[in-house]
C-alpha positions in Angstrom: 32.5 10.4 -36.4 31.9 10.3 -32.5 28.7 8.4 -33.3 27.3 6.3 -30.5 24.2 4.5 -29.8 21.7 4.1 -27.1 19.3 0.6 -26.8 16.7 0.0 -24.8 15.1 -3.1 -22.9 11.6 -2.8 -24.8 10.2 -4.3 -28.0 9.7 -1.9 -30.3 11.3 1.0 -28.9 13.5 2.3 -32.0 17.2 3.0 -31.0 18.5 7.1 -30.3 21.5 7.2 -32.4 23.3 10.3 -30.8 27.2 12.2 -32.7 28.5 14.3 -30.4 31.6 17.5 -31.8 34.8 15.7 -29.9 35.8 12.2 -28.2 35.8 13.3 -25.0 32.1 14.7 -25.3 31.3 11.4 -26.7 32.8 9.7 -23.7 31.2 11.9 -21.3 27.9 11.5 -22.6 28.1 7.0 -22.7 29.5 7.3 -18.7 27.2 10.2 -18.0 24.2 7.3 -19.3 26.2 4.4 -18.0 25.3 5.9 -14.1 22.1 6.5 -14.9 20.6 3.3 -13.8 16.7 3.0 -12.3 17.9 -0.7 -10.9 20.5 0.9 -8.7 17.7 3.4 -7.2 15.5 0.7 -6.9 18.4 -2.0 -5.0 19.1 1.7 -2.8 15.5 2.3 -2.2 15.9 -1.7 -1.2 18.1 -1.2 1.1 16.3 1.7 3.1 13.3 0.4 3.1 15.0 -2.7 5.3 16.5 -0.1 7.2 12.9 1.8 7.7 11.3 -1.8 8.6 13.5 -2.8 11.4 13.4 0.9 12.9 10.2 -0.2 13.1 9.9 -3.3 14.6 12.4 -1.7 17.3 10.6 1.0 18.0 7.5 -1.4 18.4 9.6 -3.2 20.8 10.7 -0.2 22.8 6.9 0.9 23.1 5.6 -2.4 24.3 8.6 -3.1 26.8 7.4 0.9 27.7 4.1 -0.4 28.8 5.7 -3.2 30.7 8.2 -1.3 32.1 5.2 0.9 33.3 3.2 -1.4 34.8 5.8 -2.2 37.0 6.8 0.8 38.3 3.0 1.6 38.6 3.2 -1.5 41.0 5.8 -1.3 42.7 4.6 2.6 43.7 2.2 1.1 45.2 4.2 -1.6 46.9 6.6 1.5 48.3 4.0 3.0 49.9 3.0 -0.1 51.6 6.3 -0.1 52.8 6.2 3.5 53.6 2.8 2.8 56.0 4.7 -0.4 57.3 8.1 1.8 58.7 5.8 4.3 60.3 3.9 2.0 62.0 7.2 0.9 63.4 8.7 3.7 63.8 6.1 4.4 66.2 6.1 1.4 67.9 9.9 1.9 68.0 9.0 5.2 69.8 6.6 3.8 72.6 9.3 1.0 73.5 12.1 3.7 74.1 10.3 7.0 75.0 13.5 8.6 76.5 15.2 7.8 73.0 14.7 10.5 70.7 16.0 11.8 67.2 19.4 13.5 68.8 21.2 12.2 66.6 21.9 12.2 62.4 21.0 8.3 61.0 24.3 5.9 61.0 26.7 6.2 57.7 27.0 2.7 57.6 22.9 2.7 57.7 23.0 5.6 54.7 25.5 2.7 52.9 23.3 -0.5 53.3 20.1 1.8 51.7 22.3 3.0 48.8 23.2 -0.8 48.3 19.5 -2.0 48.7 18.6 1.2 46.5 21.0 -0.3 43.5 20.1 -4.0 43.5 16.4 -2.9 43.3 17.2 -1.0 40.8 19.4 -3.9 39.3 16.8 -6.6 39.5 14.0 -4.3 38.6 15.9 -3.5 34.7 17.5 -7.9 34.5 13.8 -8.7 34.7 12.5 -5.9 32.5 14.3 -7.0 29.7 13.7 -10.8 30.1 10.0 -9.9 29.8 10.9 -7.9 26.5 12.9 -10.7 25.1 10.5 -13.2 25.7 7.6 -11.6 24.0 9.9 -10.5 21.1 10.6 -15.0 20.9 6.8 -15.3 20.8 4.4 -16.9 18.2 2.1 -13.1 18.4 5.1 -11.2 18.2 6.4 -12.7 14.8 2.6 -12.6 13.4 2.1 -8.9 14.6 5.2 -8.5 12.5 4.1 -9.7 9.8 1.2 -8.6 9.8 1.8 -4.7 9.7 4.6 -5.4 7.2 1.7 -6.8 5.5 -0.5 -3.3 6.1 2.8 -1.2 5.2 3.6 -2.8 1.8 -0.6 -2.6 0.9 0.2 1.1 1.4 3.0 1.6 -0.6 1.1 -0.1 -3.5 -1.9 2.2 -3.0 0.6 4.7 -3.3 1.5 3.4 -6.2 -1.6 2.7 -8.0 -2.5 6.2 -7.2 0.1 7.4 -8.9 -1.0 5.2 -12.4 -4.3 6.8 -11.7 -3.6 9.8 -11.6 -1.1 10.0 -14.7 -4.0 8.1 -16.9 -6.5 10.6 -16.0 -3.4 14.0 -16.1 -1.8 12.7 -19.0 -4.7 10.9 -21.0 -8.0 11.3 -20.4 -8.1 14.8 -19.5 -5.4 16.5 -22.6 -7.7 14.4 -25.3 -11.0 15.6 -23.7 -9.7 19.3 -24.3 -8.7 17.9 -27.6 -12.0 16.9 -28.6 -13.2 20.1 -28.2 -11.5 21.4 -30.7 -11.9 22.9 -34.2 -10.5 20.0 -35.6 -10.8 17.3 -33.1 -8.6 14.3 -33.7 -11.4 12.2 -31.0 -15.1 12.7 -30.3 -16.6 13.3 -26.6 -18.5 10.5 -27.3 -15.4 8.0 -27.9 -13.1 9.7 -24.7 -16.1 8.9 -22.4 -16.3 5.0 -23.5 -12.7 4.7 -23.4 -11.9 6.4 -19.5 -15.7 5.1 -18.0 -15.3 5.7 -14.6 -10.8 6.6 -14.9 -11.6 9.8 -13.1 -14.5 9.0 -10.4 -12.2 5.5 -9.2 -8.8 8.1 -8.9 -10.7 10.2 -6.7 -12.3 7.1 -4.7 -8.5 5.7 -4.3 -7.6 9.1 -3.6 -9.8 9.1 -0.4 -9.0 5.3 0.3 -5.1 6.0 0.4 -5.8 9.1 2.6 -7.3 7.0 5.1 -4.2 4.4 4.8 -2.0 7.5 6.1 -4.2 8.6 8.4 -4.2 4.8 10.4 -0.3 5.0 9.7 0.0 7.7 12.2 -1.6 6.2 14.5 0.8 3.3 14.8 0.8 0.4 16.4 -2.6 1.2 17.0 -4.3 -0.1 12.6 -7.4 -0.3 11.9 -8.5 -0.9 8.5 -12.1 -2.7 8.3 -13.6 0.5 8.4 -11.9 1.6 5.7 -13.1 -1.2 3.4 -17.0 -0.4 4.3 -15.8 3.1 3.1 -14.9 1.2 -0.1 -17.1 -1.8 -0.8 -20.7 0.5 -1.4 -18.1 2.5 -4.3 -16.9 -0.7 -6.0 -20.5 -1.1 -8.4 -18.3 2.1 -9.9 -15.5 -0.9 -11.1 -18.2 -3.2 -11.9 -19.0 -0.7 -14.5 -15.3 -0.3 -15.8 -14.5 -4.4 -16.1 -17.8 -4.8 -17.9 -16.4 -1.4 -20.5 -12.7 -2.8 -20.5 -13.0 -4.4 -23.9 -15.2 -2.6 -25.5 -12.7 0.2 -24.1 -9.6 -1.3 -26.0 -11.6 -1.6 -29.3 -12.9 1.9 -29.1 -9.3 2.8 -28.9 -7.8 0.4 -31.4 -10.4 2.0 -33.8 -9.7 5.6 -32.9 -5.7 5.4 -33.2 -6.9 4.3 -37.4 -6.9 8.9 -37.5 -3.2 9.5 -38.2 -3.7 12.5 -36.5 -5.0 10.5 -32.9 -2.4 8.6 -33.4 0.3 10.8 -33.5 -1.1 13.0 -31.0 -1.1 9.3 -28.3 2.4 9.0 -29.0 3.3 12.7 -27.6 1.1 11.6 -24.7 2.6 8.6 -24.3 6.1 9.9 -25.0 5.6 11.7 -21.3 7.9 11.1 -19.1 5.4 10.5 -16.4 4.6 7.5 -18.4 7.9 5.4 -17.8 7.7 4.1 -21.5 4.1 2.9 -20.4 1.7 3.1 -23.2 -2.5 4.0 -23.0 -3.5 0.1 -22.6 -1.0 -0.6 -19.9 -3.0 2.0 -17.9 -6.0 1.0 -18.5 -5.4 -2.5 -17.5 -4.3 -1.2 -14.0 -7.8 -1.2 -12.5 -8.9 -4.5 -13.4 -6.1 -6.6 -11.5 -7.2 -4.4 -8.3 -9.7 -6.1 -6.8 -7.8 -9.5 -7.1 -4.9 -7.8 -5.1 -7.2 -6.7 -2.7 -8.6 -9.8 -1.5 -4.7 -11.7 -1.6 -3.7 -8.7 0.7 -7.1 -9.6 3.1 -6.3 -13.3 2.7 -2.3 -12.5 3.9 -3.6 -10.2 6.6 -6.6 -12.9 7.9 -3.2 -15.3 8.1 -1.4 -12.9 10.9 -5.0 -11.6 12.5 -5.7 -13.4 15.5 -9.3 -14.7 15.8 -10.2 -12.5 18.8 -9.1 -10.0 17.6 -11.2 -7.0 17.4 -11.8 -5.9 13.5 -11.2 -10.1 12.4 -14.7 -10.5 11.7 -14.8 -6.7 9.8 -12.0 -8.2 7.7 -13.8 -11.6 6.8 -16.6 -10.0 5.4 -15.1 -7.2 3.6 -12.9 -10.1 2.0 -16.6 -12.0 1.5 -17.5 -9.5 -0.3 -14.6 -8.4 -2.4 -14.6 -12.4 -3.7 -18.2 -12.3 -4.1 -18.3 -8.6 -6.2 -14.9 -10.4 -8.3 -16.8 -13.8 -8.9 -19.7 -11.5 -10.9 -17.4 -9.0 -12.5 -16.2 -11.9 -14.2 -19.5 -13.7 -15.0 -20.3 -10.1 -16.7 -17.2 -10.3 -18.5 -17.7 -13.2 -20.2 -21.2 -12.7 -20.7 -20.5 -9.0 -22.6 -17.8 -10.9 -24.5 -19.8 -13.2 -25.5 -22.1 -11.1 -27.0 -19.5 -8.5 -28.5 -18.1 -11.6 -30.4 -21.1 -12.7 -31.6 -22.2 -9.7 -32.9 -19.2 -9.1 -34.6 -19.7 -12.8 -36.7 -23.0 -11.3 -37.6 -21.5 -7.9 -39.3 -19.4 -10.3 -41.3 -22.2 -12.3 -42.4 -24.1 -10.9 -46.3 -27.4 -9.6 -45.2 -27.0 -10.7 -41.3 -27.8 -13.8 -39.3 -30.5 -13.2 -36.5 -29.7 -16.1 -34.8 -26.6 -14.9 -33.7 -28.5 -12.1 -31.7 -30.1 -14.5 -29.9 -28.4 -14.3 -26.3 -28.8 -17.8 -25.5 -26.0 -18.2 -28.7 -23.0 -19.0 -27.3 -19.1 -18.3 -28.7 -17.2 -21.7 -28.5 -14.7 -20.7 -30.6 -13.1 -19.2 -33.8 -11.1 -20.3 -36.7 
């Protein structure tokens, strides 16, 4: 009695079978689980992000408008000073023409009213002109392009934050605990296997933490966004990615072999049950860095599409994009060559007494079956 099950959308995820002491308690549990919706949180986050983007656009517009108004005020101050000097000169001329009339009487009240109306009209005309300038800029193609460019940068910062979190989970929930387990009296995995599975993972995490901090510092200086120098720092370190990508297929093979050990498989499932993993397996976290370089290339391509040709960092962004594309091609070729050699070695091991000709690097794997 008072029995219910919780089913998950993930493949291979076993349902939870739960039972309560009474029917009221069971209904409360079912209602609470129904309300614990991750999609609702995502929708709320999307709504807040749209509000944030809207506020960012308003702030950008206000800053541009304030800058325009500041220039106008400076021009008005110059004009006022010029008019003051003309008034002083005219007053001196009048005094010479009417020597017997002094400042014996105060200014006429009607003159005061006229001056007040003139001041009001000048202010109204200035505000109307300022509003027209701002509206024209908001509707201009340049402003629309800058809004899209800023949005791409904000999305890039958000994606980088998520990627750093994924690397943090990989290192702190898998690499470091397995490294400690390898040092135990009855290690379920050797240190060599840990190094083979997580090659350069910790270094990649530190590299992207620095890159992410640099991005946040650039956002703090908004609306001035200079990103090219950050990629200049990142590019010399990308050989670390080459080693990781080259080793990726081998790391998955080593992990599969280690899973044959029941103690290791049991320990790994405990790590994967950590709430920070959100139901994802170790193989998933090992795959994330494989897609980071192509993601940067796509982001730079979109960024350049909305960057004017006369922009100060246009050439630097194009250089970074070309370097990343070159690195991506090299990594793809190296992965293909390495995978070809490993498949040839695997076939050679299945042949009785071996087959030396398969070990020749000129042999190319065509198909299996």
